[in-house]
C-alpha positions in Angstrom: 90.8 60.8 114.7 87.6 59.9 116.5 84.4 59.5 114.6 81.8 62.3 114.7 79.6 62.3 117.8 75.9 62.2 117.2 72.9 63.2 119.2 73.6 65.3 122.3 77.3 64.8 121.9 79.5 67.4 120.1 80.8 66.4 116.7 84.6 66.6 116.2 86.1 68.8 113.5 87.3 66.9 110.4 90.9 67.3 109.2 90.2 69.7 106.3 87.2 71.6 107.6 87.4 75.4 107.2 86.6 78.0 109.8 82.8 78.4 110.1 80.7 81.6 109.8 79.9 81.5 113.5 83.6 81.5 114.4 84.1 84.6 112.1 81.1 86.2 113.8 82.7 85.5 117.2 85.9 87.2 116.0 84.0 90.4 115.1 83.7 91.0 118.8 87.5 90.8 119.1 87.7 93.4 116.3 85.6 95.8 118.4 87.7 95.0 121.4 90.9 95.9 119.6 89.3 99.1 118.4 88.4 100.0 121.9 91.9 99.4 123.1 93.4 101.6 120.4 91.0 104.4 121.3 91.8 103.9 125.0 95.5 104.3 124.4 95.1 107.2 122.0 93.0 109.3 124.3 96.0 110.6 126.2 98.9 108.5 124.8 100.7 108.4 128.1 103.1 105.6 129.0 100.6 104.3 131.6 97.8 104.3 129.1 99.9 102.2 126.6 100.9 99.8 129.4 97.3 99.4 130.4 96.3 98.9 126.8 98.8 96.1 126.4 97.5 94.5 129.5 94.0 94.7 128.2 95.0 93.2 124.9 96.7 90.3 126.7 93.5 89.6 128.8 91.3 89.8 125.7 93.8 87.5 123.8 93.6 84.9 126.6 89.8 85.0 126.4 89.9 84.4 122.6 92.6 81.7 122.4 90.6 79.3 124.5 87.8 79.2 121.9 90.3 78.8 119.1 91.4 75.5 120.7 87.8 74.5 121.4 86.6 75.1 117.9 89.5 73.2 116.4 88.3 70.2 118.3 84.5 70.3 118.0 82.2 71.9 115.5 81.2 75.4 116.4 77.7 75.5 114.8 75.9 72.8 116.7 73.9 72.5 119.8 75.6 73.4 123.0 78.6 74.9 121.2 76.5 77.4 119.3 74.7 78.5 122.4 77.9 78.6 124.4 79.7 80.7 121.8 76.8 83.2 121.7 77.0 83.5 125.5 80.7 84.0 125.4 80.3 86.6 122.7 77.8 88.5 124.9 80.2 88.5 127.8 83.2 89.5 125.7 81.2 92.3 124.0 80.3 93.8 127.4 83.9 93.4 128.4 85.0 95.3 125.3 82.5 98.1 126.0 84.0 98.4 129.5 87.6 98.8 128.4 87.5 102.6 128.8 86.9 102.1 132.5 88.6 98.8 133.0 91.1 100.5 135.3 89.5 103.8 136.4 85.8 103.7 137.1 83.8 106.5 135.5 81.2 108.4 137.6 77.7 106.9 137.7 76.5 103.5 136.6 78.1 100.2 137.6 81.7 99.8 138.7 83.6 99.4 135.4 86.7 97.4 136.7 84.4 94.9 138.4 82.2 94.5 135.3 85.3 93.9 133.2 86.6 91.2 135.7 83.2 89.5 135.9 83.0 89.4 132.1 86.4 87.8 132.0 85.3 85.2 134.4 82.2 84.4 132.4 84.1 84.1 129.1 86.6 81.7 130.7 83.9 79.8 132.6 81.8 79.1 129.4 85.0 78.0 127.7 85.8 75.5 130.4 82.2 74.2 130.6 82.1 73.6 126.8 85.5 71.9 126.9 84.1 69.7 129.7 81.2 68.7 127.6 83.5 68.0 124.6 85.7 65.7 126.7 82.8 63.5 127.8 84.4 60.3 126.5 88.0 61.4 127.0 89.2 61.1 130.6 92.7 62.2 129.7 91.4 65.5 128.3 89.2 65.9 131.4 92.3 65.5 133.5 94.0 68.2 131.5 91.0 70.5 132.1 91.2 69.9 135.8 94.9 70.7 135.9 94.2 73.9 133.9 91.3 75.1 136.1 93.3 76.4 139.1 95.3 78.9 137.1 92.1 80.2 135.4 90.4 80.6 138.8 93.5 82.3 140.3 93.8 84.7 137.4 90.1 85.6 137.7 90.3 86.1 141.4 93.3 88.4 141.1 91.5 90.5 138.5 88.5 90.8 140.8 90.8 91.9 143.6 92.5 94.4 141.2 89.1 95.9 140.4 88.9 97.1 144.0 92.3 98.9 143.9 93.9 101.7 141.9 97.3 102.8 140.6 100.4 100.7 141.0 98.7 98.1 143.1 96.1 97.5 140.5 98.7 97.2 137.7 100.7 94.8 139.7 97.7 92.6 140.3 96.9 92.6 136.6 100.4 91.5 135.9 100.1 88.8 138.5 96.8 87.6 137.2 98.1 87.2 133.6 101.4 85.7 134.7 99.6 83.1 136.9 97.2 82.3 134.0 99.9 82.0 131.4 102.4 80.1 133.5 99.7 77.8 134.9 98.7 76.9 131.4 102.3 75.9 130.7 102.6 73.9 133.9 99.3 72.1 133.4 100.7 69.9 130.7 100.2 69.1 127.0 97.3 66.7 127.0 94.9 68.9 125.1 93.3 67.7 121.9 93.3 69.1 118.4 90.8 67.8 115.8 92.2 69.7 112.9 95.6 71.4 112.6 94.7 73.2 109.4 91.5 74.6 111.0 93.5 75.8 114.0 96.2 77.5 111.8 93.5 79.1 109.6 91.8 80.5 112.7 95.0 82.3 113.8 95.6 83.5 110.3 92.2 85.1 110.3 92.7 86.8 113.6 95.9 88.4 112.2 93.7 89.7 109.3 91.2 91.0 111.9 94.0 92.9 113.7 95.4 94.3 110.4 91.8 95.3 109.6 91.7 97.2 112.8 94.8 99.1 111.8 93.0 100.2 108.6 90.0 101.2 110.6 92.3 103.3 112.7 93.5 105.1 109.6 89.9 105.8 108.4 88.6 106.8 111.8 91.5 109.1 112.4 90.6 111.3 109.5 86.9 110.8 109.1 86.1 114.1 110.8 88.8 116.1 108.9 88.6 117.7 105.4 90.3 115.6 102.8 93.7 116.9 101.6 96.7 115.6 99.7 98.7 115.0 102.9 95.8 112.9 104.3 95.6 110.9 101.0 99.3 110.3 101.1 99.4 109.3 104.7 96.4 106.9 104.2 98.0 105.2 101.3 101.3 104.9 103.2 99.5 103.4 106.1 97.8 100.9 103.8 101.3 100.0 102.4 102.6 99.4 105.9 99.6 97.1 106.8 100.0 95.4 103.5 103.6 94.7 104.1 102.8 93.1 107.4 100.1 91.0 105.7 102.6 89.9 103.1 105.2 89.0 105.7 102.7 86.6 107.4 100.6 85.1 104.6 102.8 84.9 101.5 104.9 81.9 102.6 105.3 81.6 106.4 101.7 80.8 107.2 101.7 78.0 104.6 104.8 76.3 105.8 103.9 76.7 109.5 100.5 75.0 108.9 102.2 72.1 107.2 104.7 71.7 110.1 101.8 71.8 112.6 99.8 69.2 110.5 102.9 66.9 110.2 103.4 66.8 114.0 101.2 64.7 116.2 100.4 63.9 119.8 102.0 66.1 122.5 104.5 67.6 120.1 101.7 69.0 118.0 100.1 70.5 121.1 103.4 72.1 122.2 104.0 73.6 118.7 100.4 75.0 118.6 100.7 76.4 122.1 104.1 78.0 121.6 103.8 79.1 118.0 100.2 80.1 117.8 98.8 80.7 121.3 101.9 82.5 122.7 103.8 84.0 119.7 100.8 85.4 117.9 100.2 87.6 120.9 103.2 89.9 120.2 102.1 90.1 116.5 98.5 91.2 117.4 99.8 93.6 120.1 102.3 95.0 117.7 99.6 95.7 115.1 97.4 97.4 117.7 100.3 99.6 118.8 101.1 100.4 115.2 97.4 101.4 114.7 97.8 103.9 117.6 100.8 105.4 115.8 99.0 105.5 112.4 96.1 107.2 114.0 98.3 109.9 115.5 100.1 110.4 112.1 96.8 111.0 110.4 95.8 113.5 113.1 99.1 115.4 112.6 98.9 115.6 108.8 95.3 116.5 109.0 96.0 119.5 111.1 94.2 118.4 114.2 95.0 120.1 117.6 96.9 122.9 115.8 99.5 120.6 114.2 100.8 121.2 110.7 102.1 118.9 108.0 105.7 119.8 109.0 105.3 118.8 112.6 107.3 115.6 113.7 105.7 112.8 115.6 107.6 111.9 118.7 107.3 110.2 122.1 104.7 107.5 122.7 103.0 107.8 119.2 106.4 107.4 117.4 107.5 104.5 119.6 104.1 102.8 119.1 104.4 103.2 115.3 107.9 101.8 114.9 107.9 99.7 118.1 104.6 98.1 117.0 106.2 97.0 113.7 109.2 95.8 115.6 107.1 93.7 118.0 105.2 92.2 115.1 108.4 91.2 113.3 109.9 89.7 116.5 106.8 87.7 117.1 106.8 86.5 113.5 110.5 85.5 113.7 109.8 83.5 116.8 106.7 81.9 115.2 108.7 80.8 112.2 111.6 79.6 114.3 109.2 77.6 116.5 107.3 75.9 113.7 110.1 75.4 111.1 113.3 75.7 113.0 114.6 78.4 110.6 115.7 81.8 111.8 114.8 84.8 109.6 117.9 86.9 109.8 116.6 89.5 107.3 113.7 90.4 109.6 116.0 90.6 112.6 118.2 93.1 110.7 115.1 95.2 109.9 114.2 95.1 113.6 117.6 96.7 114.4 117.2 99.2 111.6 113.8 100.3 112.8 114.9 100.7 116.3 118.0 102.7 115.2 115.7 105.0 113.0 113.5 106.1 115.9 115.7 108.9 117.2 116.4 110.0 113.6 112.8 110.2 112.3 111.7 111.9 115.5 113.1 115.1 113.9 111.3 114.6 110.6 107.7 115.5 109.6 105.2 112.8 110.6 104.4 112.1 107.0 108.0 111.5 106.2 108.3 109.3 109.3 105.5 107.1 108.0 107.0 107.0 104.5 110.3 105.8 105.9 108.5 102.9 107.7 106.7 102.0 104.6 109.9 102.0 102.5 111.8 99.9 105.0 109.0 97.3 105.3 108.4 97.2 101.5 112.2 96.8 100.9 112.1 93.8 103.3 109.3 92.2 101.4 110.8 92.9 98.0 114.2 91.5 99.1 112.7 88.3 100.6 110.5 87.8 97.5 113.5 88.1 95.2 116.0 86.1 97.3 113.7 83.2 98.1 111.8 83.2 94.8 112.3 79.5 94.1 111.3 78.4 97.5 108.3 80.7 97.4 107.3 79.2 94.1 107.5 75.7 95.4 105.6 76.5 98.6 102.8 78.4 97.0 102.6 76.0 94.1 102.2 73.1 96.5 99.5 75.0 98.4 97.5 75.7 95.3 97.5 71.9 94.5 95.7 71.4 97.8 
């Protein structure tokens, strides 16, 4: 690893450095953005709203991941990096505020879709500028940045064009912008740099916590305006059980062994593992959590008697698919993540994916509270089974982690 840079140069992150308070502060904007997306999808809960919500999550994710790579290379709380992160935070915050009109402009004020696209460009431009400064003495990294730049510009231009359209054309342009950006990143090569693999892995673990926290916020916000009742208490606790099971699935063992695998790799192999396992495969996990938050919010509305519903009413359609499908998407992303980093395939979680998909038409006929209880039981059973079956491996992994 290179020695820390002094003076006007950015200092590199040391191998065992933890995530800084500024990085956590930066991530708070992402929390707000996820909350905005959940509210956007929940307003009408139509298929088109969910599709647009997923597209918005993907755009926001692509904004965030660039800074996760940057802050694993150079320290976030110094000079140009600190100022740059605050500038990016401001742009991302405005972008999050604009989510309700990212597709359809509201009457009066500025044009929402254009503001959203311009903020996207600013976040990405600051990221590239900071990476350029960080690569001052690294011509190979500068070459990587130059190869990466065209896809970033193409994606931004397509989003700007999309802001001037509506309907299907707009959606297609969003897809094209994201596809170009993602595929361009893959095609640009693996010459990026990583100062600290543990720091990088910790950052992604924290963003999973951030997303899970948003699901808990969705539970609280969903019932904050309703009188407390036993069904609301039961649904809230069950929602917390579901979120807790997803937390356990990620952090109990997998996050630890994945971090070790990433730290053990080096050179381009380490970059490819980080890109595939963290940058790409954490997206379905985060998107799954947000979709699940949408379902949880609707369940709480149902059991709380909102809009004329009673505790006996079933949840169906988009809210049900979001609730169970979000958990499925999370588990699939998790299986892919573990497979990518460790080479092992988690059969138990794939079985649970099939079970949850098969249960959707069955629970559609049950009261919403029972539907949530079934999800909580299935996920808890998965965690209990894995904890018991892999008890020795779990003890070794966690014991080794505690020694460090």
